[in-house]
VOVEXKE-728401 format. One record per residue (C-alpha): x, y, z; residue in one letter. Coordinates in steps of 0.001 Angstrom, whole numbers, padded with zeros to 6 digits, always signed. Example, Ala and Ser with C-alpha at 12.3 -4.5 7.8 and 13.67 -1.06 7.14 Angstrom:
// residues 2
+012300-004500+007800A +013670-001060+007140S 
// end
This chain:
// residues 613
+141115+041278-053980M +141701+041366-049968T +143663+039205-047941F +141849+037873-044313L +144793+035423-043332G +147515+038731-043272M +148047+042412-043727S +148812+043156-047636P +152629+043661-046896G +153195+040318-045485M +150981+039015-048290M +153568+040683-051086G +156620+039150-049070V +155053+035675-048751L +154921+035767-052413L +157877+037061-053766G +159564+034763-051421A +157751+031827-052772T +158506+032570-056216V +162269+033293-055443A +162732+030094-053991T +160919+027794-056738V +162965+029833-059323V +166505+029336-057327F +165411+025354-056836L +164886+025192-060807Y +168185+027264-061701W +170244+025045-059099L +172275+022425-060918K +174045+019720-059596P +177574+019696-061038P +178296+016723-064026P +180109+014143-063206Q +183347+012933-065196R +182669+009245-066650V +185721+007231-068379V +184438+005413-071318V +186564+003060-073208P +185511+004571-077046S +183574+007995-077665T +182134+006859-081475L +178543+005989-079550L +178939+008741-077098W +179557+011567-080225D +175928+010188-081858R +173920+010489-078054L +175645+014176-078173L +174135+014929-081965K +171120+014009-080920E +171155+015604-077616K +171636+019004-079537K +168463+018430-082145R +166346+018275-079156N +167743+021114-076929T +164528+023279-078174L +162080+020757-076717L +164183+019854-073407D +163898+024051-072546R +160384+023619-073307L +159857+020787-070971R +161782+023459-068244W +159983+026291-068682W +156506+023933-068484L +157968+022535-065151S +158998+026009-063655L +155209+027411-064600M +153715+024402-062522L +155791+024845-059985A +155322+028420-059708L +151451+028157-059854I +151718+024983-057313I +153713+027177-054620G +152086+030784-055766L +148275+028761-055246S +149329+027661-051165V +150797+030487-050097A +147876+032516-051348S +145471+030080-049994G +147397+030839-046342M +146256+034466-046967G +142495+033825-047282R +142080+036081-049882P +138843+037107-050940E +137103+038889-054200L +134221+041134-054345S +131082+040201-056406S +130316+042916-058711P +126182+041895-058858G +126466+042292-054893R +125680+045683-052945D +128888+047051-050903V +127129+046331-047128R +129095+048103-043876N +128361+046081-040812I +128942+046814-037076T +128885+044153-034746V +128110+044896-031292V +128964+041878-029128I +128088+041583-025381D +131126+040368-023083N +129058+041178-019686S +129703+038418-016757A +126407+036441-017749T +127677+035699-021530M +130335+033135-019658A +127207+030720-018491T +127416+027490-020364R +124419+026041-022487T +122856+022800-022541A +125496+021963-025259D +128394+022891-023295G +129764+025670-024635F +129501+029216-023060T +126681+031922-024532R +129855+033665-025196W +131062+031265-027247E +127821+031230-029317H +128363+034499-029392A +131881+034774-031167V +130377+032356-033690A +127599+034329-034751H +129799+037372-034976A +131955+035400-037444G +129258+034523-039382R +127579+038316-039205V +131020+039606-040355L +130709+037262-043531G +128188+038288-044634Q +128299+041613-047730G +131467+042348-049897S +135111+042420-049689A +135181+046172-050001S +132541+046906-047490G +133397+048560-043933Q +133439+046002-040843F +133261+047456-037067L +133435+045361-033728I +132530+046929-030680L +131684+045219-026929D +129671+046029-023910T +132795+046339-021815S +135140+048721-023680G +137670+046094-024517Q +137814+046989-028223A +140343+049579-029185P +138534+052633-030060P +139136+053367-034106G +136993+053743-037206E +135641+050626-039443P +137959+048896-041858G +138390+045176-043612D +137071+042094-042500R +140632+040779-041638R +141092+043531-038887S +137207+043409-037343A +138162+039719-036868L +141612+040169-035414E +139285+042466-032927V +137069+039632-032578L +139563+037397-031720A +140999+039589-028696E +137749+039952-027353L +136886+037831-023569T +134397+038013-020776V +134411+040810-018404S +133391+039764-014993L +133440+043156-013189G +133037+046722-014852D +129582+047979-015531E +128813+046920-018919P +126508+049302-021495Q +126245+049568-025121F +128737+051860-026830P +128519+054783-028937D +128202+053941-032350L +130525+055712-034953P +128665+058346-037505E +127799+056764-040911G +126035+054258-042554E +126164+050739-041354S +123542+047999-040259E +124145+047272-036754I +123825+043719-035131F +123956+043167-030779F +124357+039749-029786I +123841+039086-026365S +121771+037477-023837D +119946+040632-022619G +120595+040151-019018V +122774+042928-018173L +122863+044967-021704V +119379+044938-023311D +119474+048557-024707D +120346+048579-028356A +119106+050972-030582P +115665+050514-032239P +117791+050091-036023E +120215+047253-034709A +119171+043509-035375T +119329+041594-032342L +120861+038196-032112I +119866+036596-028930S +122129+033749-027526V +119848+033344-024475F +119211+030138-023271E +117493+029300-019746V +120203+028171-017478A +120973+026348-013847H +122902+028674-011678N +123331+029093-007662V +125451+031636-006465G +126932+034000-003817I +125319+037162-004230T +127452+038754-000846A +129887+037774+001505F +131752+039800+003936Q +133910+039419+006871V +133110+041881+009350E +133709+041881+013713A +130603+042134+015550L +129775+045589+016758P +128897+044484+020414S +132217+042862+020648E +135010+043687+018450P +137665+040758+018838T +134815+038509+017478R +134012+038080+013593F +131556+036529+011706Q +130904+035893+008034A +127971+037137+006325F +127169+035108+003265V +123728+035715+001213Q +123415+032836-001943V +120743+033105-004368K +118983+030678-006740N +118753+032087-010093A +117403+028564-011597S +113427+028169-012215D +113104+025108-009988V +114286+024344-006013R +118117+023526-005620K +119853+021295-003143Q +122741+023690-002240T +125780+022994+000046T +127768+025946+001335L +131129+025688+002799R +133571+027920+004746L +136947+027073+005121S +140121+028967+006639G +143865+028683+006983S +143228+025425+009832N +142253+022110+008677E +138238+021636+009136G +135492+024699+008344G +132087+024686+008321I +129521+022829+006304R +125940+023583+005672D +123434+022826+003338T +120237+024833+002199L +117039+024351+000372T +115973+026852-001869L +113276+028030-003952G +113633+029456-007768P +114657+032682-007378G +114904+032134-003478E +117505+034332-001660T +118996+033240+001808R +121206+035041+003710G +123695+033316+006720R +125888+034353+009340S +128267+032310+010773I +130839+032470+013861D +133970+032192+012569L +135629+031619+016539G +136814+028590+015569S +138813+030098+012674F +142744+031137+012731E +144008+034485+011262R +144365+034152+007333G +141881+033894+004306P +138590+032690+004494V +137198+030906+001300R +133413+030199+001023A +132082+028407-001648V +128779+026954-002882V +127941+023839-004917T +124516+022934-006799A +124135+020287-009432D +123919+021273-012846S +125419+024561-012160D +126072+026726-015417A +127937+029759-014185F +130759+028721-011914P +132166+032433-011549A +130019+032993-008446D +130466+029559-007008D +133291+031465-004703Y +134006+034417-002516A +137004+035106-000293Y +137944+037476+002835G +140371+037826+005160F +140034+037228+008863L +142240+039683+010731P +142799+038356+014007I +146047+037174+015555R +146877+034068+018046T +148539+036096+020295E +150035+039672+020124T +152630+041118+022349R +151485+044285+023977V +154460+046282+026622L +152549+048744+028357L +154267+051663+029782V +152351+053540+032393T +152919+054928+036232R +149210+053171+036924G +146330+053446+034924N +143384+050872+035638V +141302+052063+032829Y +143763+050843+030222L +145226+047308+032340E +141879+046419+032775N +140598+046880+028956V +143830+045305+027958L +144067+042336+030606A +140047+041373+029421D +141691+041173+025640E +141801+037338+025019P +144445+037676+022470R +146590+039872+023940L +149934+038716+025749S +149763+042063+028024L +153075+043103+029878A +152999+046765+032017V +156168+048059+033668V +156509+051702+035067N +158554+054129+032741P +161631+053516+034848A +161861+049720+033784Q +161259+050059+029934Y +164087+048923+028156D +164435+049809+024449P +165577+046306+023829Q +162628+044285+024964V +160314+044346+021882S +156839+043790+021520A +154229+043637+018673D +152662+046933+019915V +153928+049437+022303Y +151565+052014+024297I +153087+054908+026287F +150619+056458+029160D +151930+060393+029748R +155578+058925+028952F +157555+058823+025858A +161095+057243+025451P +163578+059387+024005P +164112+057424+020609E +161167+055783+019059A +160173+052386+019369P +161120+049788+016974G +156985+048938+016050G +154195+050546+016088P +153084+052807+019056T +149813+054343+020997L +150501+057333+022784V +148600+059375+025541F +149321+062854+026500R +153117+062392+025875P +155942+064856+027099P +158030+066347+024035D +160455+064194+022561V +162552+064131+019009E +159986+061580+017137W +156714+063380+018025L +155817+066897+016804T +156075+069511+020120Q +153220+070564+022306T +152457+074315+021454L +149917+074621+024134A +147740+073014+026837V +143764+073862+026392V +141083+073898+029235E +137951+072338+028240A +138371+072129+024530P +135755+071644+022468E +135222+068217+020397V +134497+070030+017018P +134362+066403+015276G +135585+063246+014064W +136078+060928+011385N +134132+057271+011769P +135350+056211+008735A +139054+055761+010140H +139419+052316+011189P +140466+053420+014440V +136968+055110+014966L +134769+052143+013608R +131497+051726+016097F +133011+054256+018499V +130703+057342+019133A +132075+060332+020195L +128767+062555+021324E +129677+062825+024748D +133238+062918+025027L +134217+065719+027547R +137730+066578+028335I +138780+068493+031063D +142518+069611+029435R +144795+068652+026184A +147722+069421+024690A +147554+071746+021385R +150424+069982+019670I +151935+070682+016260A +150979+068934+012691M +153660+067158+011418P +155458+068534+008265E +154248+067451+005042E +156120+064225+003856A +158096+064280+000624D +155867+061405-001004A +158378+060732-003911G +158464+061598-007302P +156434+058708-008912T +153596+059396-006382S +151981+062021-008011G +149943+063593-004640V +149612+066748-005825G +151392+069744-007988E +153805+069570-005465T +154387+065915-004980G +154148+065983-001135R +151240+064304+000986A +150274+064709+004554P +152498+063140+007308A +149719+062510+009688A +145589+062735+009706E +143157+063965+012294V +140906+061363+013229V +139190+063579+016083V +139728+067035+016660G +140905+069816+013869S +143861+070510+012152P +143937+073493+014638L +143162+071388+017666L +143928+067633+016768P +142501+065399+019770L +143796+061937+017988V +146209+061985+014994L +147213+058929+013283V +150301+058442+011201S +151731+056055+009283E +156008+057072+008798R +158130+055158+009434P +155803+053417+011951E +151968+053476+012615R +151659+055885+015628I +148061+056686+017167V +148869+059507+019357R +145686+061258+021748V +146622+064717+023174S +145002+064257+026134F +145468+061864+029416A +142410+059359+029894L +142137+060605+033620E +141555+063985+031968D +138262+062935+029962S +135292+060949+030408N +136496+058632+027373F +137660+055182+029786P +134203+055370+030689L +132520+055504+027571H +131493+052097+026094P +132909+053072+022657G +135996+052957+024862F +137104+049131+024465P +136288+049376+020978I +138599+052269+020417F +141309+050451+021741L +140792+047166+019627T +140456+048783+016718N +143479+050882+016900T +145227+047326+017918L +143971+046072+015242G +145191+049205+012657W +148727+049688+014515L +149103+045820+013310M +148040+046404+009872D +145240+043929+010581E +142018+044917+008929Q +139278+042898+007035V +140020+042876+003066A +138714+045237+000668L +136309+044621-001145A +136217+044881-005197R +134725+043772-008060A +136872+041878-010637P +138681+044058-013008G +141139+046737-012887Q +141877+047594-009040I +143593+050505-007453E +144806+050204-003881V +145552+053252-001673P +149664+052398-001816L +152451+053609-003782A +154737+051176-005710M +153564+048235-003959A +153701+044729-004793A +150902+042562-005241V +150418+038501-004565T +147553+036407-005038D +146507+033496-002569L +148939+031293-003966E +152125+033888-003830G +152453+034124-007273S +153475+037655-008263D +150783+039538-009949V +152127+042817-012457A +150990+046021-011285T +151620+049565-012474W +152027+052571-010746P +149076+055166-010675L +149831+058442-008999S +150269+057565-005238N +148626+054215-005682R +149360+050873-007265T +147007+049245-009692V +146464+045786-011064F +144545+043255-012664M +142288+040674-011364A +140219+039033-013807D +138958+036277-011364Q +137741+036270-007953P +140331+035673-005371G +142556+037407-002280L +145175+039177-002970Y +148109+040683-001006T +149207+044126-001402V +152717+044706+000413A +154534+048446+000683Q +157415+047874+002939G +156489+046330+006698D +152822+047249+005045R +150562+044699+004321R +146724+044948+002571L +144495+042168+001558R +141993+042724-001223V +138970+040492-001918A +137766+040449-005388V +134675+038309-005574N +131979+038850-008174L +128920+039115-005331A +126359+040542-007477S +122657+040010-007519T +122540+040945-011169A +125213+038606-012505R +123528+035706-010822T +120964+036201-012047S +121865+034825-015597V +118082+034023-016321N +116996+037829-016577D +117201+038189-019965S +115017+041498-021237G +114764+040227-024616F +111145+038735-025689T +110407+035901-027389S +109014+037764-030504D +112696+039700-030786E +114233+036079-030368I +112415+034420-033170T +112248+036926-035678S +116347+037755-035098T +117041+034021-035206A +115226+033727-039058S +116866+037263-040397T +120002+036503-039499V +119751+033239-041011L +118342+034018-044105A +120893+036963-043993D +124150+034634-043587T +122969+032149-046650E +122608+035090-049294A +124875+034888-051670G +128096+033127-052447P +131351+032280-050477N +134230+034888-051631E +137156+033474-049919E +138938+031876-052730L +141539+029889-050286W +139400+026214-050864M +139577+026510-054596A +143111+028014-054496L +144091+024514-052530L +142153+022599-055156L +143831+024245-057556L +147321+023429-056050A +146247+019610-055463L +145314+019240-059330F +148096+020862-060508L +150654+018655-057960V +148803+015599-060060I +149478+016853-063379V +153342+017769-062557E +153518+013920-061618W +151583+012488-064216V +153847+014616-067165T +157259+014245-065308Y +156784+010133-065632H +155828+010709-068692R +158930+012644-069657R +157050+015677-070428L +158194+017597-067531T +161530+017579-066230V 
// end
């Protein structure tokens, strides 16, 4: 006998407690009451009759106790859902692989999801076989804990803990060694590569769906101060759909558009965000009878400010002043080094061939500064240095081409020493991380150096007058990128739902509503779980990083692209139903509860006929 409702240990404790409680209640007797009577003649006769009936009274007491014990034990055993193996039935070992990929969240015509149908099928499959068989639950997203086959109760517990996973790359799991019947329950959309010996149970049903397959907020390459949103929408239904696309931001209003998409049609739109303010951007598509809501939303972040205060300290630089003056979102103040006041605050500081004795209280861009304590020392001056390379992946060099960069002279500056990354960062074996990154040049000759401790600094080791850089078309883009990076204003990192890793150690994460999200450190990163699309803010001190978690997947939006054939679905359904109906139900809880009810009625009748106490 096995118990599906609880472990054998818990079942033993429950049965023991039931017996102890019933026996204690029957052993407990109220104290006799003292009564004053006028004569004992009549009571002496009654006491003699009572002594003759003592044996019968004891039998009635034991009969009542046995009935109460059987009733209590029947109810307690029924709570544990016991089952017995049928001697005439073969022992069956069953392995159920259930698909919990994203498309399993699609609603069917009856209002339930494919996942809910799959769980119901899995429960029926686990009900087959004998109680002495071995059962195992596996899934395509790796949520089920690794382990060996066990009893039916353990498999049902694992099944109850599984959920649909919108992210990750689902795949058919590795099967353990040993003989076992394999059942694969799926819609056949994202995972359809079951082994040939597996019995397929399809929960696929054609559904209507229109979803966002791509969403990105990005700057225009020709005009980096302007941003646009690229939205791609697909109609995965087998009929034409009229779809409403809405974009909203942190300010009131937004943009609304109506699209008519044919069956299977995909259409992209680029939408100017000039009327939007800095902050979250949300895209929503709506269509009639949409059965898969997870791909109806997408999030991004517009990294612009209404006004950035920039303090330029220079003895005169036409290139810098003209480019910065043309930036519409900048409030520019220009002073010479003699007028510089460290008490004057700004969002960004730009020093041209100058550096104050103490570091300013904000992010800084410096061109060929003199030696000061807060900057590394100049080792030498190099005439006509070559540009060995640059890192186009860094945000400050986005859309900036430096093939024709020529420099007359540049300072060879010392690289900052490695900074301690802390005991929990786990950066390398020594626990230390580079304090600066060379984005133009090489470690032997850094031409553009960026660092982030304690404030963000971009250091250019040559003066603009000593190069042709200000004549490049990419120079204004470089300044715009640098200001955005210094202000930590970047587009959001794009991630799929699931486990998210961000390159900030020991950071705090909040969602779009400002609620805290559970995190845990991993090396020099922070890890958190995002099961649903949304915009998350990762904060470490004064640093801010946005993460846009979107489904945005053509494969997941295509909820009708099942790889199961009609022949497989028809034969599978009939096979499963036939196997499920074979044999009697081995669970005894219903019989035990009916027995308890019958005995309660018997006890009530016998009590009123004075057969029990």
